[in-house]
MIDOSE-1310 file (N, C-alpha, C; in nm, 2 decimals, decimal comma, always signed):
residues 142
xxxx	+0,09/-0,13/+0,00/+0,01/+0,01/-0,01/+0,09/+0,14/+0,00; +0,20/+0,12/+0,06/+0,29/+0,23/+0,05/+0,35/+0,30/-0,06; +0,37/+0,17/-0,15/+0,43/+0,21/-0,27/+0,31/+0,27/-0,37; +0,19/+0,22/-0,35/+0,06/+0,28/-0,43/+0,05/+0,43/-0,39
xxxx	+0,08/+0,46/-0,25/+0,05/+0,63/-0,21/+0,18/+0,70/-0,26; +0,30/+0,64/-0,28/+0,40/+0,72/-0,34/+0,37/+0,73/-0,48; +0,31/+0,66/-0,55/+0,31/+0,68/-0,70/+0,19/+0,75/-0,72; +0,07/+0,77/-0,64/-0,02/+0,88/-0,65/+0,05/+1,01/-0,61
xxxx	+0,12/+1,00/-0,52/+0,18/+1,13/-0,47/+0,28/+1,20/-0,62; +0,33/+1,12/-0,67/+0,41/+1,17/-0,79/+0,35/+1,21/-0,89; +0,24/+1,12/-0,93/+0,15/+1,15/-1,04/+0,08/+1,29/-1,00; +0,03/+1,30/-0,87/-0,02/+1,44/-0,84/+0,05/+1,54/-0,85
xxxx	+0,19/+1,56/-0,80/+0,28/+1,64/-0,81/+0,31/+1,69/-0,97; +0,31/+1,59/-1,03/+0,35/+1,60/-1,22/+0,24/+1,66/-1,27; +0,13/+1,64/-1,21/-0,01/+1,71/-1,27/-0,01/+1,87/-1,23; +0,03/+1,89/-1,12/+0,01/+2,01/-1,06/+0,12/+2,11/-1,14
xxxx	+0,25/+2,01/-1,16/+0,34/+2,12/-1,24/+0,31/+2,15/-1,36; +0,24/+2,06/-1,44/+0,17/+2,06/-1,56/+0,09/+2,17/-1,56; -0,01/+2,19/-1,47/-0,11/+2,29/-1,47/-0,05/+2,42/-1,43; +0,04/+2,43/-1,35/+0,12/+2,56/-1,32/+0,18/+2,62/-1,44
xxxx	+0,27/+2,53/-1,53/+0,32/+2,58/-1,65/+0,22/+2,64/-1,74; +0,10/+2,55/-1,77/+0,01/+2,61/-1,86/-0,04/+2,74/-1,81; -0,03/+2,78/-1,70/-0,08/+2,90/-1,66/-0,01/+3,03/-1,69; +0,13/+2,99/-1,72/+0,22/+3,10/-1,78/+0,20/+3,12/-1,90
xxxx	+0,10/+3,21/-1,93/+0,07/+3,22/-2,09/+0,15/+3,33/-2,15; +0,16/+3,34/-2,27/+0,22/+3,44/-2,34/+0,12/+3,54/-2,37; +0,16/+3,63/-2,45/+0,06/+3,75/-2,49/-0,09/+3,71/-2,50; -0,12/+3,63/-2,59/-0,27/+3,58/-2,62/-0,31/+3,49/-2,53
xxxx	-0,42/+3,48/-2,49/-0,46/+3,39/-2,36/-0,49/+3,24/-2,43; -0,52/+3,22/-2,54/-0,54/+3,07/-2,60/-0,41/+3,02/-2,66; -0,32/+3,10/-2,67/-0,17/+3,04/-2,70/-0,08/+2,97/-2,59; -0,06/+2,86/-2,61/+0,05/+2,80/-2,52/+0,16/+2,75/-2,56
xxxx	+0,28/+2,76/-2,52/+0,39/+2,71/-2,55/+0,47/+2,63/-2,48; +0,53/+2,52/-2,52/+0,60/+2,43/-2,43/+0,76/+2,42/-2,47; +0,85/+2,41/-2,38/+0,98/+2,40/-2,41/+1,05/+2,52/-2,44; +1,13/+2,52/-2,53/+1,22/+2,61/-2,56/+1,20/+2,64/-2,74
xxxx	+1,20/+2,77/-2,74/+1,18/+2,83/-2,90/+1,27/+2,93/-2,90; +1,33/+2,94/-3,03/+1,43/+3,03/-3,08/+1,36/+3,14/-3,18; +1,37/+3,26/-3,14/+1,32/+3,35/-3,21/+1,43/+3,48/-3,27; +1,42/+3,51/-3,37/+1,52/+3,59/-3,45/+1,48/+3,73/-3,45
xxxx	+1,56/+3,82/-3,37/+1,52/+3,95/-3,34/+1,62/+4,04/-3,45; +1,56/+4,14/-3,53/+1,62/+4,23/-3,64/+1,60/+4,36/-3,58; +1,70/+4,45/-3,60/+1,69/+4,58/-3,59/+1,74/+4,65/-3,71; +1,66/+4,73/-3,79/+1,72/+4,78/-3,93/+1,70/+4,93/-3,92
xxxx	+1,84/+4,99/-3,96/+1,83/+5,14/-3,97/+1,77/+5,16/-4,09; +1,65/+5,24/-4,04/+1,56/+5,30/-4,16/+1,55/+5,43/-4,19; +1,67/+5,52/-4,15/+1,69/+5,65/-4,16/+1,73/+5,67/-4,30; +1,67/+5,78/-4,34/+1,72/+5,82/-4,50/+1,84/+5,89/-4,52
xxxx	+1,87/+5,97/-4,43/+1,99/+6,08/-4,45/+2,07/+6,07/-4,30; +2,15/+5,94/-4,31/+2,24/+5,94/-4,17/+2,35/+5,88/-4,23; +2,41/+5,89/-4,34/+2,53/+5,84/-4,41/+2,64/+5,88/-4,32; +2,67/+6,01/-4,26/+2,77/+6,06/-4,19/+2,77/+6,00/-4,06
xxxx	+2,65/+5,97/-4,00/+2,64/+5,93/-3,87/+2,57/+5,78/-3,86; +2,63/+5,70/-3,78/+2,56/+5,56/-3,79/+2,47/+5,58/-3,66; +2,36/+5,47/-3,69/+2,28/+5,45/-3,57/+2,35/+5,38/-3,45; +2,35/+5,42/-3,35/+2,42/+5,29/-3,26/+2,32/+5,23/-3,18
xxxx	+2,33/+5,11/-3,17/+2,23/+5,02/-3,11/+2,32/+4,95/-3,00; +2,25/+4,96/-2,88/+2,31/+4,87/-2,77/+2,19/+4,78/-2,70; +2,21/+4,67/-2,68/+2,09/+4,58/-2,65/+2,14/+4,48/-2,54; +2,05/+4,46/-2,43/+2,09/+4,38/-2,34/+1,97/+4,31/-2,27
xxxx	+1,98/+4,20/-2,20/+1,88/+4,12/-2,13/+1,95/+4,10/-1,99; +1,82/+4,09/-1,89/+1,88/+4,05/-1,77/+1,87/+3,92/-1,73; +1,89/+3,83/-1,82/+1,88/+3,69/-1,79/+2,03/+3,63/-1,84; +2,05/+3,51/-1,87/+2,16/+3,43/-1,90/+2,24/+3,52/-2,00
xxxx	+2,18/+3,56/-2,11/+2,26/+3,60/-2,21/+2,31/+3,76/-2,20; +2,24/+3,83/-2,12/+2,33/+3,96/-2,06/+2,34/+4,04/-2,16; +2,44/+4,13/-2,18/+2,48/+4,24/-2,26/+2,53/+4,16/-2,40; +2,45/+4,20/-2,51/+2,49/+4,17/-2,64/+2,56/+4,27/-2,72
xxxx	+2,59/+4,37/-2,67/+2,69/+4,49/-2,70/+2,62/+4,58/-2,79; +2,70/+4,66/-2,82/+2,66/+4,76/-2,92/+2,72/+4,75/-3,07; +2,62/+4,84/-3,17/+2,66/+4,80/-3,30/+2,62/+4,93/-3,36; +2,70/+4,98/-3,47/+2,69/+5,08/-3,55/+2,64/+5,06/-3,68
xxxx	+2,52/+5,11/-3,72/+2,44/+5,08/-3,82/+2,42/+5,18/-3,92; +2,49/+5,16/-4,04/+2,45/+5,27/-4,16/+2,33/+5,25/-4,22; +2,30/+5,34/-4,30/+2,14/+5,33/-4,36/+2,13/+5,18/-4,42; +2,01/+5,14/-4,37/+1,98/+5,00/-4,42/+2,04/+4,88/-4,36
xxxx	+2,14/+4,88/-4,28/+2,19/+4,80/-4,20/+2,11/+4,71/-4,10; +2,13/+4,60/-4,12/+2,04/+4,50/-4,03/+2,14/+4,43/-3,92; +2,12/+4,45/-3,77/+2,15/+4,40/-3,68/+2,08/+4,28/-3,61; +2,12/+4,16/-3,58/+2,03/+4,06/-3,55/+2,10/+3,96/-3,46
xxxx	+1,99/+3,89/-3,38/+2,05/+3,81/-3,28/+1,94/+3,71/-3,25; +1,96/+3,58/-3,19/+1,87/+3,49/-3,15/+1,84/+3,51/-3,01; +1,71/+3,46/-2,97/+1,67/+3,45/-2,83/+1,60/+3,34/-2,82; +1,61/+3,25/-2,72/+1,57/+3,12/-2,67/+1,49/+3,14/-2,58
xxxx	+1,36/+3,13/-2,60/+1,27/+3,13/-2,47/+1,25/+3,03/-2,37; +1,21/+3,05/-2,25/+1,21/+2,92/-2,17/+1,06/+2,94/-2,13; +0,98/+2,84/-2,11/+0,84/+2,86/-2,05/+0,85/+2,91/-1,91; +0,96/+2,87/-1,85/+0,94/+2,93/-1,67/+0,99/+3,09/-1,65
xxxx	+1,04/+3,14/-1,76/+1,11/+3,28/-1,75/+1,06/+3,36/-1,88; +1,02/+3,47/-1,84/+0,98/+3,60/-1,94/+1,10/+3,65/-2,00; +1,16/+3,64/-2,12/+1,28/+3,69/-2,16/+1,25/+3,83/-2,21; +1,33/+3,92/-2,18/+1,30/+4,08/-2,22/+1,44/+4,11/-2,26
xxxx	+1,45/+4,18/-2,38/+1,59/+4,24/-2,43/+1,52/+4,38/-2,44; +1,61/+4,48/-2,36/+1,60/+4,62/-2,39/+1,70/+4,71/-2,48; +1,68/+4,77/-2,57/+1,79/+4,82/-2,65/+1,76/+4,97/-2,64; +1,86/+5,03/-2,66/+1,90/+5,17/-2,64/+1,93/+5,21/-2,81
xxxx	+1,89/+5,31/-2,87/+1,93/+5,38/-3,00/+1,96/+5,51/-2,97; +2,08/+5,53/-3,04/+2,14/+5,67/-3,05/+2,17/+5,72/-3,18; +2,13/+5,85/-3,23/+2,17/+5,90/-3,33/+2,21/+6,05/-3,30; +2,34/+6,08/-3,30/+2,39/+6,23/-3,29/+2,34/+6,22/-3,15
xxxx	+2,28/+6,34/-3,10/+2,25/+6,36/-2,97/+2,09/+6,31/-2,91; +2,04/+6,24/-2,99/+1,90/+6,16/-2,96/+1,92/+6,02/-2,91; +1,86/+6,01/-2,81/+1,87/+5,87/-2,76/+1,72/+5,81/-2,72; +1,70/+5,70/-2,75/+1,54/+5,64/-2,72/+1,58/+5,49/-2,66
xxxx	+1,50/+5,44/-2,60/+1,50/+5,28/-2,55/+1,39/+5,24/-2,59; +1,38/+5,10/-2,60/+1,26/+5,05/-2,63/+1,28/+4,90/-2,61; +1,19/+4,80/-2,59/+1,18/+4,67/-2,58/+1,18/+4,61/-2,70; +1,30/+4,54/-2,76/+1,32/+4,48/-2,86/+1,23/+4,33/-2,88
xxxx	+1,25/+4,27/-2,76/+1,19/+4,15/-2,75/+1,13/+4,15/-2,58; +0,99/+4,10/-2,60/+0,93/+4,09/-2,44/+0,85/+3,93/-2,48; +0,92/+3,86/-2,41/+0,84/+3,71/-2,44/+0,71/+3,71/-2,46; +0,64/+3,75/-2,34/+0,50/+3,74/-2,33/+0,43/+3,84/-2,43
xxxx	+0,49/+3,92/-2,47/+0,43/+4,01/-2,60/+0,46/+3,93/-2,75; +0,58/+3,90/-2,74/+0,63/+3,87/-2,90/+0,63/+3,74/-2,93; +0,63/+3,63/-2,82/+0,59/+3,50/-2,88/+0,48/+3,49/-2,97; +0,38/+3,56/-2,93/+0,25/+3,52/-3,03/+0,27/+3,61/-3,16
xxxx	+0,32/+3,74/-3,15/+0,31/+3,82/-3,29/+0,41/+3,79/-3,36; +0,56/+3,74/-3,32/+0,66/+3,71/-3,40/+0,64/+3,57/-3,49; +0,52/+3,49/-3,45/+0,49/+3,39/-3,52/+0,42/+3,40/-3,63; +0,39/+3,34/-3,74/+0,46/+3,19/-3,73/+0,62/+3,21/-3,80
xxxx	+0,67/+3,31/-3,83/+0,81/+3,31/-3,88/+0,92/+3,29/-3,79; +0,88/+3,33/-3,65/+1,00/+3,34/-3,55/+1,09/+3,45/-3,59; +1,06/+3,54/-3,65/+1,12/+3,66/-3,67/+1,05/+3,78/-3,63; +1,13/+3,86/-3,55/+1,08/+3,99/-3,49/+1,17/+4,09/-3,57
xxxx	+1,09/+4,18/-3,65/+1,16/+4,30/-3,71/+1,14/+4,44/-3,68; +1,25/+4,50/-3,63/+1,22/+4,65/-3,61/+1,29/+4,75/-3,69; +1,21/+4,84/-3,77/+1,27/+4,92/-3,86/+1,27/+5,06/-3,79; +1,39/+5,12/-3,76/+1,40/+5,23/-3,69/+1,40/+5,35/-3,79
xxxx	+1,28/+5,44/-3,78/+1,30/+5,54/-3,88/+1,30/+5,69/-3,80; +1,29/+5,79/-3,88/+1,32/+5,95/-3,82/+1,18/+5,94/-3,74; +1,05/+5,88/-3,78/+0,93/+5,91/-3,70/+0,90/+5,80/-3,60; +0,97/+5,71/-3,57/+0,95/+5,61/-3,46/+0,98/+5,47/-3,51
xxxx	+0,95/+5,37/-3,43/+0,99/+5,23/-3,45/+0,88/+5,17/-3,53; +0,89/+5,07/-3,60/+0,81/+5,01/-3,67/+0,81/+4,86/-3,67; +0,71/+4,75/-3,63/+0,75/+4,62/-3,61/+0,69/+4,55/-3,72; +0,73/+4,43/-3,75/+0,69/+4,33/-3,87/+0,74/+4,20/-3,85
xxxx	+0,65/+4,11/-3,87/+0,71/+3,97/-3,85/+0,74/+3,92/-3,98; +0,73/+3,99/-4,09/+0,75/+3,94/-4,23/+0,82/+4,03/-4,31; +0,86/+4,15/-4,27/+0,91/+4,26/-4,36/+0,82/+4,31/-4,47; +0,70/+4,28/-4,46/+0,63/+4,32/-4,58/+0,51/+4,41/-4,50
xx	+0,45/+4,38/-4,39/+0,34/+4,47/-4,32/+0,43/+4,53/-4,20; +0,42/+4,65/-4,18/+0,48/+4,72/-4,09/+0,38/+4,78/-4,00
C-alpha cells in the first residue's frame, strides 16, 4: 500500500506542475507554448539621411545572455541575434538607440508580448526611422 501512495503522490505533483506551467501564458490567452523556442530579432536602420552618422544600437537582457553589445548601423544595415525563450521565464531585451544627440529606449523582445506576434516566422523585425519604431514579422507589413 505504501508504494501505491508514493505513486499517487508523484502523479499528483506532476499534474500540478503541468497545470502551473500552462498558466504561464504568453501574450494571447489561448496560445500555449512548451519547451524552448528560438526567435530571431532584427533591428534595421531605416533612416534616410544619416550616411555620416551611424545609428548606434546597444541591447541587453537581464537573463543568462546579458549584454549583447553595441553596433553601429549605417543606412539599411541590419543587426540581428537569436533569443531562446523558456517557458518558466519571461525573456526581455531592452535596446538603446542613439543617433547624434538623440537617444531612445525600447523593448526589442518581450517574451509574453512577442511569442505570439513573431509567429509563424519566429522573426521579429524592427525598422527604426525618423518618426518612430515599426514592427513586422515578415518585413512586408509594418
